[in-house]
DRENFIKOL-301222 format. One record per atom (N, C-alpha, C, CB): residue in one letter; z negated, x, y. Coordinates in pm, whole numbers, plus 50000, padded with zeros to 5 digits. Last residue first. Glycine has a CB too. Layout:
% DRENFIKOL-301222
AZXY/...
***
This chain:
% DRENFIKOL-301222
E525590625840629/E524550627240744/E525030619840893/E524310644340770/G526590631840442/G526670615340454/G525950617840533/G526340603740352/L528030654640380/L525970654740331/L525970641040369/L524410666840448/Y530600651840484/Y529990658240325/Y528710654640304/Y529920674940306/K529370653140760/K530330641740689/K530160641040523/K532030645640722/K528350677440809/K527300665640840/K528020651840764/K527080663141034/L530770692340774/L529440692440668/L528500681040688/L528490705940686/D532500687240973/D532980676540836/D531670684740739/D535220679340753/A530890698341160/A531090685941198/A531380683541039/A532250682641325/K531400725841050/K529850718541116/K530180709441103/K529200719341257/A533970733641088/A533140731040970/A531460721840967/A532950745840924/D536960720941203/D535170721241258/D534340719341136/D534630707141377/G538870711941072/G538640725841115/G537830729941184/G539400730441161/S538980686340926/S539000688841092/S539470700341156/S537750688541146/I540680686040647/I539610690840689/I539770688340858/I539460705940633/L541990652240497/L542450666340533/L541390672740629/L543950666140607/G541890636740210/G541480637640339/G541760652140355/G540010632840367/L542130612039947/L542400624440015/L542360623640121/L543360630139998/N541310585739840/N541020590739941/N541060601039995/N540390589139950/Y542880577739633/Y542560586839615/Y541440592439690/Y543450591539613/N544290554739730/N544250554539597/N543020562239557/N545500559739538/Q544920560640045/Q544700548439981/Q544200545039829/Q545810543239995/V545860586840002/V544690579940120/V544040570540056/V545280572240260/L548410585639898/L546800592439824/L546050589239894/L546440607939803/F549730564840038/F549610566239913/F548200569439822/F550470574839899/N549980584040264/N549350569640251/N549100562240102/N550330560140331/L551380603540173/L550140608640195/L549470594840211/L550030619240317/I554080593440133/I553430597640023/I551640600140060/I554280611539976/E554960582140368/E554600570540262/E553560576440145/E556110564840182/E554610603640500/E553670593440539/E553440582540425/E554200586740668/N555200634240314/N555410626040421/N554330614940449/N556670620340403/M554510665540191/M554030652440210/M554850643540315/M552600653640252/F555310693340142/F555960681840125/F556140668440116/F556170682640082/E553200707340250/E554490708640343/E555480693340281/E555470727640306/P549940696840243/P550960703340188/P552380702040279/P551070697940046/L547760700640575/L549000692340476/L549730698840373/L550180687340559/S546200729240637/S547000719440689/S547680709740560/S548120727340782/P544190743840552/P543940737940687/P544830730040726/P543800746340786/G543100719240297/G543320725140470/G544350737940449/G541510732240560/V541680689040186/V542100699840175/V542650705240312/V542940699240072/H539200672939960/H539600674840107/H540070685040083/H538680674940222/I539170639939750/I539610654139770/I539740659039919/I540980655939704/N538420612039700/N537290622439794/N537790637039805/N535630624039716/K538240615339315/K538850613639463/K537800620939572/K539020595939503/V540050620539017/V538480622239087/V538950621639219/V537490637539056/G541510612138774/G541210598938856/G539860608638977/G540370581738717/L542680629538633/L541320625638573/L540940615738691/L540150639538546/Y545260632238787/Y545290624938663/Y543950621138620/Y545940632738558/L544230642538971/L544580628339024/L544650621838893/L546020626539118/L543510669038931/L542490661038967/L542910648438951/L542010663139091/A546080676138810/A545260674638736/A543840665338740/A545160685038724/F547520676139054/F547770667639013/F546770664838876/F549070668739009/L546010702539162/L545650688739232/L546280674539163/L546240689639390/I547210716238982/I545420717839000/I545050703139068/I544810733439130/I549580721439050/I549250718138904/I547800710338890/I549200732538816/I549340730139330/I549910715039329/I549340709639175/I551900714439342/A548720757039310/A547640742339388/A547770732239362/A547630738439522/K550660762839187/K549530763639104/K548430752439177/K548980780339095/Q552380758439483/Q552750759639320/Q551460756039229/Q553250776539278/E550910764439749/E551750758439684/E551790764939540/E552960758339758/M547810760239950/M549380767139891/M550110758739824/M549320779239787/W544900750940066/W545960746440005/W547180757840023/W546260732340064/M541290749839967/M542780759840048/M543770754340018/M543170775740007/L539150725539947/L540170732239870/L541220735939989/L540820722339744/V536480709339836/V537140712739958/V538070722839959/V536300715840048/I534490679739751/I535920692339713/I536180691039818/I537330690939605/S531470676939647/S532350676939758/S532860685339752/S532020675939868/V529010655939448/V530210664739459/V530960664239596/V531200660939350/P527030637939342/P526670645939512/P527720656439458/P524620653939567/L529070609939185/L528100625139212/L528190632539323/L528380636139118/D530900593239214/D529560591539264/D528650601039246/D529030581439219/N533080602339041/N533120597439186/N532050596239321/N533430586139164/V531630600638749/V532110614338887/V532280613138989/V533200621238893/A529230579938794/A530320581038789/A530700592438833/A530790572638833/I526540584138589/I526370581338740/I527950584138714/I525210591838864/G524910594038385/G525310578938400/G525860577238502/G524370569438397/T523690617738352/T522990611238426/T523220595638416/T523200616538547/A525280630038129/A523910631938140/A523160622538276/A523750648438156/E527690624638217/E527510621638055/E525920622738075/E528340634637924/S527770640038503/S528210629938460/S527730618238344/S529120634738440/L527640665038383/L526480658538485/L526660644438492/L526520663938641/A529840666738276/A528630669238204/A527420665438289/A528560683838163/L531490662438474/L531890655638347/L530180658138306/L533400664238235/A530920684938613/A531240673538671/A530840663738574/A532610672838712/I532020705138435/I530410708038469/I530280695138548/I529950723838570/K534550701838428/K533650703038299/K532570700038344/K533520715838224/V535540706838690/V535400689838647/V534470695838490/V537520678138611/A535050736438724/A534540725338799/A534580713338745/A535110724138910/G536620743338542/G535910745138512/G534540736438575/G536160755938512/N539640740338597/N539460732738547/N537760732938508/N540450732838466/S540240763938729/S539740754038811/S539000742938733/S540840748738889/D541160784538601/D539710781638539/D539450773038623/D538570792738526/N543410791738742/N543690786538603/N542420781338526/N544350797838519/C542100811138925/C543080797138926/C542820789438845/C544440798038905/Q539290826538779/Q540780826238841/Q541430810338849/Q541860836438736/G536020817038814/G537110822338730/G538340825538820/G537510812038615/L533610805038896/L534110800138786/L535640807938721/L534260785038825/D530900816339052/D532300819239063/D533030812838928/D532520835639077/L528260802939244/L529150801539096/L530260807339077/L529580789039062/Y525570802239441/Y527090808439395/Y527590809039288/Y527320819839415/R522850802039358/R523440788739474/R525280791639442/R522820793139710/P521910799739035/P522340806239174/P523150799039241/P522990818539169/I518800791738956/I520250787038916/I520670793839053/I520630768038889/Q515990796138856/Q517200804038840/Q518640800538829/Q517010809938746/T513810778139092/T514890777539011/T515530793038981/T515900767739080/G512770778239331/G511990775239265/G512450770439101/G511390766839346/E515790771939520/E514230773139534/E513790767739425/E513550766439653/I518720785739380/I518020772539419/I516680777339426/I518190759639315/F519400821739518/F519240811039444/F518460796339492/F518640816639341/G521730839039709/G520450834439645/G520850826439524/G519540825539745/F524020843939823/F523390834639841/F522220828139776/F524080829139846/D525340869939973/D524590866139887/D523840856739911/D524050873739850/I528760875140054/I527500869140103/I526550866039983/I527820855940186/D531200880439974/D530910891639992/D528980883340045/D532220901340115/N533030854239893/N531970859239797/N531030873039855/N532830863539655/F534240842040106/F532880841640140/F532040848640014/F532450825840170/R537100846240091/R536480845440196/R535090844340221/R536940837840239/F537280847939833/F537260861339887/F536600859640031/F538770867939892/K537910825239714/K536220828339697/K536090841739777/K535600830839515/G540290822739669/G539720812839786/G538340822839820/G539260793439721/C541610828439429/C541110839739531/C540760831639669/C542400852439561/S539880809439193/S540930813139281/S540570822939345/S541360804139364/S536570789939260/S537660796539150/S538600803039290/S538730781739017/T533120775939274/T534520781539372/T535470787239232/T534020798539519/L530430762339384/L531560761239262/L533080767639313/L531800743139218/I527660761439548/I528880766639589/I529600765639404/I528650784839683/V524790740839598/V525300749439518/V526860751439581/V525150743939367/C521910733939828/C523510729739782/C523940744839706/C524770725239948/D519730738339977/D519500732239846/D521210727439783/D518310717339873/K520060752840197/K519980757540080/K519950753439976/K519390762240073/P523490742340346/P521270737740330/P521780748940241/P520070716940238/L526120759740442/L525430749540382/L524210748140353/L525830747540296/S527250774840639/S526500764540685/S525780756940627/S527010758340734/L528600792240467/L527610797940587/L526580787640606/L528390800640738/A530550771340379/A529730781840271/A528400786440342/A530710797140231/L532160772940601/L531640761440578/L530280764840482/L532770751940515/E532910797440719/E531570788040791/E531120778040747/E531700782740909/R534770798640505/R533660810240541/R532070803240618/R534550822140673/Y536330779140604/Y535820776840446/Y534550787540465/Y537180782040296/Y537560786940842/Y536730774340806/Y535640774140695/Y537660764340766/E538830806940787/E537390815340799/E536700799940817/E537160829540959/R541500797740807/R540730800940673/R539500802740687/R541130812040604/D542700801841069/D542120790941034/D541510790740895/D542990781441051/K543680830841079/K542040827341078/K541380814241074/K541470831941192/G545390840640789/G545170834240928/G544200827840913/G546140826040986/P547140843340450/P547220847640630/P546390836040683/P549060847340720/A545170827040201/A546260828940288/A546120835340405/A546780818440316/D543640814039895/D543500825340027/D545180823040097/D543140846639956/C543620783639743/C544710797839743/C544390800639919/C546970793239694/G540700771339601/G542160772739642/G542720788239683/G542350762939770/A537120762439672/A537780769839648/A539190766939634/A537300774139570/I534320743639668/I534810754639805/I535940764339699/I533030767639895/V532410723639568/V533450729839565/V534390734139639/V533800726539515/F529250718539594/F530520718639686/F531510728039611/F530200724539849/F526250699339554/F527440703939502/F528840703739570/F527540697739398/R523400686639661/R524810686139664/R525430702139627/R525260680239819/R520520693439642/R521070679739725/R522400676539666/R521300682039899/I518260704539454/I519690704739420/I520180693439501/I520020703239262/K515630692239422/K516080708539443/K517220708639486/K516110718139324/G515150666439318/G515900673939473/G515890682239493/G515660672839586/E514860665339101/E513680665639138/E514000669939289/E512760674539048/T517690659038988/T516670647738974/T515160650739051/T516430645438808/V518190686938982/V518950675439065/V518350660639107/V520130672138984/A516810700838835/A517160703438954/A517310694139028/A518040709538960/K517480694238586/K516130687538615/K515970691738787/K514700694638499/L520540695938557/L520050684938594/L518470679838663/L520290679938492/I520010723338548/I520340717438645/I520150703238686/I521300719938645/E518390724938304/E517910729638417/E518530726838536/E517810741238407/G520130718238157/G519300707638140/G518460711438268/G518550706537992/A522690731838183/A523170721238204/A521220711938217/A524530717638062/M523310757738109/M522040757638186/M522140742838253/M521920771038304/P525240757237917/P523660757537863/P522780757437960/P523250769437781/L527350753238146/L527230745638057/L525700749437959/L528630746637990/I527960783038221/I527070773638311/I526600762438207/I527970766338452/A529510796638049/A528790801438070/A527450791638146/A529450810938120/K531800778138041/K530860778337920/K529440785937936/K531620785137804/Y532780783938286/Y531790769238288/Y531310769338166/Y532520753738315/H531830815838407/H532500804238350/H532140792138330/H532810806238257/H530880833938617/H530440824338594/H531450811138527/H529850822938708/G531660863338686/G531360856838560/G530610847338532/G531010863238491/T530490877039000/T531500866938896/T530800867538765/T533260872938871/N529690887639273/N529390883239188/N530350879939145/N528640877039193/I529810924139417/I529800910339454/I529710904639295/I531240905339555/V528490951139659/V528900947839506/V528700928739541/V527460957339351/E528610975339877/E528880967239834/E529320961839698/E529290966539895/D528901005539936/D527681002239854/D527850982939784/D526091004939986/S532151021739946/S531181013139976/S529801010839855/S532021000240003/D534391043839912/D532781047139870/D531581035339900/D532291061039963/F536871056939925/F536541041939866/F534831042739825/F537661038139705/G538231077440001/G537471068640086/G537261059240023/G537941064840198/S539701085639714/S538621089939826/S539151081439935/S538561107339872/I540841096039347/I540771085039506/I539671090239551/I540531065939499/D542491124039281/D541491118739271/D541291106339416/D540501130939252/P546241124939292/P545051130939339/P543901119239302/P545181134939506/L548641118639021/L547931116639164/L546381120139189/L548051101639198/S549001121638738/S549501130638802/S549281129738994/S550961129738743/L547471099638634/L547231111738623/L547661123138692/L547421113038531/A549191077138738/A547321081538761/A547471095138756/A545981076338625/K551831085638597/K551741086038726/K550321086138752/K552461075538789/E550971083938300/E550941091938369/E551121095038536/E551481095738308/I550601051938308/I549121063738321/I549431078138348/I548191065338167/V552591045138353/V551851039938468/V550771053138443/V551201021438457/P554281052138147/P554601057138290/P553291055038405/P556001048138344/T552621040337920/T552781055637928/T552951058438106/T554351061337823/F551991011437847/F552351018737979/F551891034738025/F551771009738081/D553850991037654/D553271007137668/D553441008137799/D554071020237587/D554360964437661/D553050972137653/D552800980937638/D552420970837601/G557450954137770/G556320951537662/G555010956137728/G556580960137515/N558510970338043/N558660960337966/N557890962537856/N559890957937938/I557740975738416/I557010977938255/I557750966038187/I554990975838242/H559520989838638/H559520979238567/H558430978538432/H560920978138533/T559231007638942/T559361005938764/T558770993038745/T558441018138658/V560810993639251/V559390997739206/V559980995939036/V557820985339274/G562740982039401/G562370995239462/G561270999139365/G561880994539625/E562070949039425/E563290959339442/E562430972639501/E564660953139566/T559580937139202/T560420936639355/T560960951339333/T559300934339527/G557800917438935/G558240930138984/G558940926439181/G559670936238845/A556830899038698/A556310905338832/A557130914738881/A555010911738823/I557370892538431/I557950890338515/I558210890938645/I557940885838498/D556260922038308/D556680909838274/D557340902838374/D555720902938231/Y554960939838599/Y554960936938454/Y555590923738417/Y553560937138404/G555750969338793/G555590953838802/G555680950838649/G556850945238900/F554020993938986/F554670990538880/F554470976538851/F554350998438779/L554021018839218/L553721008739240/L554530999939078/L554181006039403/R554251043839292/R552891042939263/R553021027239188/R551821044639412/D556471040839502/D556561053639352/D555331049839257/D556241074139408/A555741026939665/A556731020039610/A556711030239492/A558101017339701/Y553691032139898/Y553321032039768/Y554531026839656/Y552071023139766/T553721028840159/T553881044540097/T553861044939984/T552961054440126/C555351005640411/C555171008340250/C555001024540202/C556591002340170/S556670994340623/S555541004340617/S554871011740535/S554811000840647/S558790982740503/S558950998440557/S557891004440585/S559691000440676/R557960965040214/R557940966940405/R558190979040431/R556480964240494/L557830947839940/L557900962040017/L558480960040137/L558720973239946/P556340916839851/P558220926839853/P557750939639947/P560070915239971/V553510916339682/V554200911739795/V555660920139838/V553130912639909/I552730893439412/I553380904939445/I553980905239575/I554280907439356/C551820864839317/C551620871739407/C551610887239460/C550900867939410/N551890866638933/N552770865139042/N551770867839175/N553520849739037/T551140898338756/T552110882138741/T552400878738882/T551140866538666/S550640920238770/S550650915338612/S551240903138614/S549210913638538/M551020953038875/M551010937038904/M551190930838806/M551920931638991/I549460983838939/I550420974938821/I550010961738845/I550150978538647/I549391013439071/I549041001639077/I549740996138999/I549010996539183/A547671048039085/A548581038239051/A548091023239075/A548931040538912/G545831058939387/G546511057939260/G547831049039209/G545551054339189/Q545071055639677/Q546131068739627/Q546361068339513/Q545721082739639/W545261028439904/W544691031539779/W545581046039709/W544811016539683/A546181024340144/A545451031540123/A544771038439993/A544951027240181/N548301008140051/N549081019740115/N547571028340112/N550011016140294/F547330988339922/F547870997039853/F548341011939917/F548850989939803/L545790979240168/L545460983540044/L545950991439980/L545420976939980/K548540967840321/K547350976140368/K546590983140301/K546560970340420/T549850951840125/T550280961740203/T549490971140242/T550760957840297/Q547540935239992/Q548060945739917/Q548600957140029/Q549240939739815/D546520907640076/D545710919540158/D546770935040098/D543520920140090/F546770887639972/F547860892240067/F547230903940164/F548440878940160/W545230879739757/W546760890839715/W547490894539825/W548030883739617/A542130890039877/A542910880739831/A543950889639845/A542960867139894/K540400923439868/K540430908739825/K541470901539753/K540320901939927/G539490957139682/G540320949739793/G539440932539807/G542320948539728/I538710960539385/I538960967839519/I539640957539588/I539830982039513/N535630965239124/N536980955639206/N537060960939372/N536510934539209/G535230986838853/G534490976538963/G535870966239039/G533520988539113/K535980994638602/K534691002838679/K534540994538783/K534901019038736/L536741006538313/L536710995038363/L535820993438490/L536380987038263/H535381020938145/H536241031538228/H536781016138325/H537781043638113/P533941014437922/P533311015138040/P534161022338121/P532041020438034/Y534590982537810/Y535020995037848/Y534531001837956/Y536150994737864/K533470955437781/K532680973637692/K533340983737750/K533020977737495/R534530943537953/R533480947937971/R533070957037936/R532930943037955/L536440926937749/L536690936437842/L536030946337900/L536970932037916/E534620913137614/E535640923337495/E536460930037642/E537110911237339/P532780895637809/P532320910437733/P533360919037678/P531390908137607/Y534340889238139/Y534240885137986/Y533890901737895/Y536070876537930/G533830893238396/G533030887538333/G532980887838177/G533130876938379/H536000911338468/H534650917438435/H533750912238394/H534120922138512/A537910893038546/A537690898438398/A536490910038377/A539150905238349/P537440880738762/P536670874638694/P536710881438559/P536950861238699/L539810897938934/L538150900638944/L537180893338837/L537600895339093/M542170892738949/M541680899938783/M540320901838809/M542440916838727/E542590882439178/E542700869839069/E542360880738975/E544330859539041/S541740910139352/S542390896139363/S541870889539256/S543950895539360/H541640939739127/H542190933839269/H542420917939234/H543820942039326/T540160965238915/T540740949638965/T541060950639100/T539640936638951/Y540540995338806/Y539900989538886/Y540610972338906/Y539870999539009/I539881022038593/I540581011638569/I540050999138701/I540281007838400/N540351058838534/N539481042538576/N540291036738600/N538481039638694/V541201080838315/V542091070438393/V540561060338424/V543681061538275/G540941097938042/G540221102138199/G540911091538316/G540701121438252/K541851087037816/K542651096437899/K542061101338035/K543911089837928/D540681067237656/D540341081237633/D541561099037745/D540641080137425/K541701046037717/K540171043437712/K539431060037678/K539801030137569/T543791033337764/T543531044337903/T541791049437873/T543711033438103/Q544911016737575/Q545581030237586/Q544951039137712/Q547221027737607/E542650995437642/E542831001237536/E543601018437547/E543620990437462/L543750983337887/L542180994637894/L542041002037766/L540500985237908/L546050976337812/L545550988237946/L544340995837932/L545220981138091/E545320954437707/E545880964937648/E546240979537708/E546870959837608/K543690940037893/K542840945037774/K543910953837708/K542190932337668/L545860932138088/L544490942538124/L543760951537980/L543030930438195/M547490917237979/M548110932937990/M546960937638016/M549280937638105/H545570898037927/H546410904237769/H546440914937834/H548090898437696/L545080887238123/L543880893038051/L544570903737928/L542850879037978/N546880883938420/N547330887038284/N546260895138213/N548670894838287/H547030877038691/H546020875138633/H546100871438461/H545480865738716/G546470904738965/G547120895738910/G546380884038802/G548080903338855/S546200941138945/S546620928839045/S547070916938933/S548100933539165/V544710969038930/V545570957038838/V545340950538895/V545430952038705/L544691008238941/L544510994739013/L545430979838959/L544950998439171/I543881033238831/I545091023238817/I544381010638873/I545731021038649/A543091070638877/A542811053138877/A543611046338874/A542251046738971/K540901098338877/K542161089838872/K542331077738823/K542991095038815/G537901091639081/G538611097938967/G540261092438980/G537791092838811/E536611061839217/E536621075639184/E537701078939112/E535511079739117/A535311039339436/A536451040439322/A536211056139372/A538301030839335/R534321007739567/R533961021239542/R534791024839449/R532631023739505/N535290977439626/N535600994639691/N534751003839710/N536060995839820/Q532380968039477/Q533200961739567/Q533920977239675/Q532060948239660/T531010962739124/T530970972039252/T532280966839316/T530980990039220/V529800933139028/V530770943939040/V530810949239160/V532030940539011/K527310915738812/K527840921238963/K528620933738933/K526510925439079/V528090888238630/V527660898438635/V528150903238801/V528130905838507/P527330867238391/P527540866338504/P527330878838496/P526950857738588/S530050861138117/S528480860238130/S528440864638289/S527490871738009/P532520848837927/P531760855038076/P530330852238065/P532290847138231/V532790843837553/V532100837337696/V531960846437791/V530670831337683/G535660867937456/G534170862837453/G534040851737546/G533090874037493/Y538250868937396/Y537690882037492/Y536290877437513/Y538540884737657/T539480849437265/T539960861837270/T538860875237329/T541210859737357/S537880826437325/S538030828337215/S538640843837160/S538720817737190/T538150825337594/T536990827737531/T537150830937393/T536180817337546/H541370827637637/H540440835537679/H538850838737607/H540360830537798/A541570799337475/A542390810137455/A541650822437506/A543720808037522/D540320780037674/D539800784937487/D540400799737428/D540620771437351/S541760785237862/S540510785437868/S539980788637760/S540070775837906/L543970776137757/L543810790437857/L542610792637841/L544100790138020/L543460749637700/L544020756537656/L543880772937637/L544760752637700/D542890738737959/D542060739137850/D542020750937726/D542320727437800/M545040739038107/M543940748238166/M542680746938050/M543420742438337/V546710724637937/V546800740937926/V545740745338007/V548230748137978/E545450700338013/E545420702237851/E545940718437857/E546660689837747/V545830699038290/V544220695838184/V544820701838081/V543540677538133/G548440693238293/G547640703838365/G546570703838275/G547200701138519/A548960671738142/A549490681638061/A548910697338125/A551220679538063/K548150652138337/K547270653738205/K547830669338131/K547600638138086/G550130658438515/G548530661838566/G547610662038466/G547910651638665/V552410651238476/V552320664138439/V550950668638459/V553270672238507/K551570623738423/K551650632738331/K551870642038303/K551930631738287/L551720617738719/L550160617438633/L549900623738508/L549760603738592/I554190616838775/I553590629838855/I551910629238774/I553580626939073/Q554730599238641/Q555380611038583/Q554580621438614/Q556750613738627/E553560579438803/E553420577738669/E554060591338593/E554120563838631/I555010582739047/I553700589139058/I553480589638890/I552450579539158/H557630576038950/H557560589938986/H555980593239010/H558490592839121/E557370545838897/E557490556538797/E557430571138842/E558700554838730/E556810541539146/E555970536239060/E555700546238954/E556470523839010/F559250541439285/F558080552239296/F557270552339231/F557430553439388/N562620546339129/N561300540439128/N560450549839165/N560890534939006/F564990557839081/F564390557339219/F563440548939261/F565220555439300/N566320582838850/N565400573938864/N564950574639033/N564250577138753/M568730598738844/M567990596238696/M566990584338746/M567020612038621/N570000613339010/N570900597239034/N569800590738890/N573450597538987/T569820644138883/T570400634838985/T570790624938974/T571170637639036/L566520648738726/L568130647438725/L568580640738858/L568690637838593/T564180649338705/T564360649838784/T566090651838826/T563460656638803/F563480642038426/F562930632038500/F564020634238611/F561290633438538/Y564230666738267/Y564710657838294/Y564870643838365/Y564740658638239/L561410680938393/L562680686738464/L563960674738422/L563060704938394/T559880663438225/T559810663338356/T561000668138463/T558760670138371/Q560400670937978/Q560760654738011/Q560950655438166/Q559380642237966/A559910697837969/A561110692637972/A561140677538002/A561700695837852/I557100694738005/I557510702338109/I559550699338099/I556780720738075/V556320680037801/V555750672237945/V556900685038018/V553400673037998/D556660699437563/D557610687337607/D557490683237745/D557330674737526/D554810719137671/D556460723537664/D557070713137708/D557130727237521/V552370703637603/V552720710837737/V554350714137747/V551830725637744/N552780700737318/N552290690937402/N552750691537577/N550730692437381/K552670728437235/K553970722637238/K554100708337321/K554380721037092/T551390751337254/T551520746437385/T552540737737382/T551710756037484/N548730767637096/N549860759337035/N549970754237184/N549540747336892/A548170802137133/A547770787237206/A549300780337120/A547760787137442/G548240827137164/G548410821337079/G548130807737026/G548170827437036/L548450840837396/L547430845937309/L547420836337213/L546080848537368/E551020832137491/E550830846237483/E549730852137390/E550570850637612/N550110804637579/N550960810537468/N550920825337410/N552210809137512/A548790813237820/A548050805737661/A548750807837569/A547850789737642/H550890820937963/H549200826937938/H548640828637824/H548170819037988/H552740804338018/H552920817137936/H551540824537917/H553980827238011/R550740783638118/R551260779237969/R551700792437910/R552610767537967/Y550490791238367/Y549150790338304/Y549640788138113/Y548140774438391/A553040789638446/A552020800238424/A551310801738370/A551520803138476/S553660763138421/S554070771638340/S553610787338317/S555180770638366/M552360752438641/M551460749338485/M552500762338414/M551680727238385/G553520762038865/G552200765638845/G551520766638709/G551560757338914/K556040749138832/K556320763438804/K554890765538784/K557110773038921/L555670720038807/L555680725638647/L555740743738723/L557580718338514/G554760718639073/G553930713838970/G553770724138845/G554530700538923/F557340721839204/F556430733139219/F555010732939104/F555920732239384/I558290697139078/I559050707439015/I558330720339078/I560710706239046/M557320675539150/M556950675439001/M557180692538965/M558100663238899/M557470676039467/M556390682239367/M555810687239230/M555880677739374/D560370674339440/D560160683439458/D558520688839414/D560640683439572/Q559820645039364/Q560270656539241/Q560430667739305/Q561690654239155/L558690640339587/L557910633539468/L558550646639371/L558410613639418/R561090640939783/R560080651039791/R558950647939684/R559500651539937/A562830621139673/A563440637039647/A561810643239647/A564750645139805/K561520600539750/K561250605639575/K561840616539584/K561920596639435/T561280601639994/T560400602639946/T560450605839787/T559870593239987/S564200598440117/S563670610940125/S562010615240022/S563490611640291/D566030581339847/D565590582939957/D564420596239976/D565140569739986/K568860575739716/K567450582439668/K567200588739796/K567450594239529/G571500564239726/G570160555639734/G569080561639719/G570040545939647/C573750579039791/C573420577139585/C571890568039622/C572920600039448/T573900577040028/T575240567539934/T574420566339825/T576970575739884/G571130582340174/G571970587740113/G573000576740064/G571340595540018/K567880571640377/K568830573440247/K569990579140280/K569200560740173/D567060576140666/D566090578840525/D566500576540375/D564880569740532/Q569430593240884/Q569050581940818/Q567900582340707/Q570200577140763/G570310610241089/G568900602041117/G568420588441029/G569000596841268/K571890623141036/K572480610441077/K571150604441107/K573470602340965/S571180644040856/S571450648440958/S571590637241048/S572430656340947/G570170632040618/G569560627340703/G570070634140830/G568260628140673/C572670638040460/C572570623340502/C571290623040598/C572400612640364/G573610671340494/G572940663940464/G572980649540499/G572140668940486/N575810687540647/N574390686340696/N573400675940645/N574470684240831/P577960688140472/P577240697540473/P575700699840524/P577950703740521/A578050661040170/A577530665540294/A577150676240379/A576890662140295/S577850666939926/S579080665039943/S579020660240141/S579640652239812/M574850677139858/M576120683439782/M577310678739848/M576230679339625/E573190659540008/E573380669240051/E574390677439997/E572430673540057/C573150637639804/C574250635939939/C574290647740016/C573840624040050/Q571420647439667/Q572360645139611/Q573910641439724/Q571790634639519/Y568990647239800/Y569670657739766/Y571030655239707/Y568910664739684/C568720633540129/C568820630839958/C569430642139935/C569700617339889/F566580638540387/F567470644140316/F567630639040179/F567230656640318/M564940648440684/M564930641740566/M566260640140532/M564220629540569/K563110683040745/K564150669940761/K563950662140637/K565870674040775/Q561020696240687/Q561070697540809/Q562540689240843/Q560910712940846/D561520706240367/D560540706940443/D561420704840626/D559670722940395/I562770707740107/I563110699740218/I562330695840360/I563310689340160/S561910728439982/S563570728440003/S563690716740098/S564590725639850/S558390738740046/S559850727839987/S560930731240057/S559770710240013/M557640775740017/M557790761540099/M558900754140050/M558040763140258/
***
């Protein structure tokens, strides 16, 4: 949550006034920086956090991130105290961050596909496991590849959790027969899930939940690279011997015997070759609309909205999804568009693969001559912070409009920022009533 939530103050004045200038009901402090500028800078910082995660993975695989690094440095420089008080220039800087966000997601996508191959659609067993096992959570495919290589003759099975699910689509990862299936759903289920899981666990990136008093898995949980929490063993470098030895010392997995199967592997590079068939289905009226239902999942019944929306879609609509929000509805068999081999559910990948929906939209726009914002596409996002912010910035830079977010607005928005986004990008908030909103999305 933003450091300025629930109060109006200026960062500079807070340094000299214990309760901040906002404690007196003022919108500006003596240094002249109002709450809106402070909030916009807060947005930049959060966006840089998300972009830095993507940059780290791309750089790890050899991508040249010099342009992205320069924008990160320039933006941090922009947020210095008493540096800039111009609203329009704040927006310009946010769009520069968005442009870098587009670049870094393209760099990471290319790095992933050049290293691990272009994903292809695959059915993955869900919540079925056996033998000695390691559960891998997070986003780092480099780490997963190294772990698979080191366990290929050890008698240890590897399972994915949360954002690691799309790894099953990559041919260079899927070729390892001991990469077995997926366990659990979005990141926040881990306390209950990890307690039930009897094997070793390794967190490769963010979304680790600090250990609670009810946790029974501290001695089985490992952190990797910058991911960690107090009370667990940390892996430095790519020697996974401690994780493997722990897995071998534990009993065989039991209690995970579900017959459920879920789909993944619809990377945009796997979908673009279908562009002709998709365009034909659109022109013939077989596909009425595309729905981008994606984003970051979080606890709460209010996010059941996205499942209800997905279930309510007419049979001539296609779902494009990414990030862990898909776990709200990826257990559903949506089938195919009638009379075609086009799946109605397309899992584009991890949060860093969110550029895939834009790539598909741009291809349709080029083929039809219809502007992107006039295409039959509705974007309905689950909101959280950091990575969601860099994705939003990237969409704003590309000029994408008519985005709907929920269940609530980002905490850092105030009326001035919201009005700007509504007026210039037609940003909207979901109502909470999926069926009512669906009529609006369909233009009924």
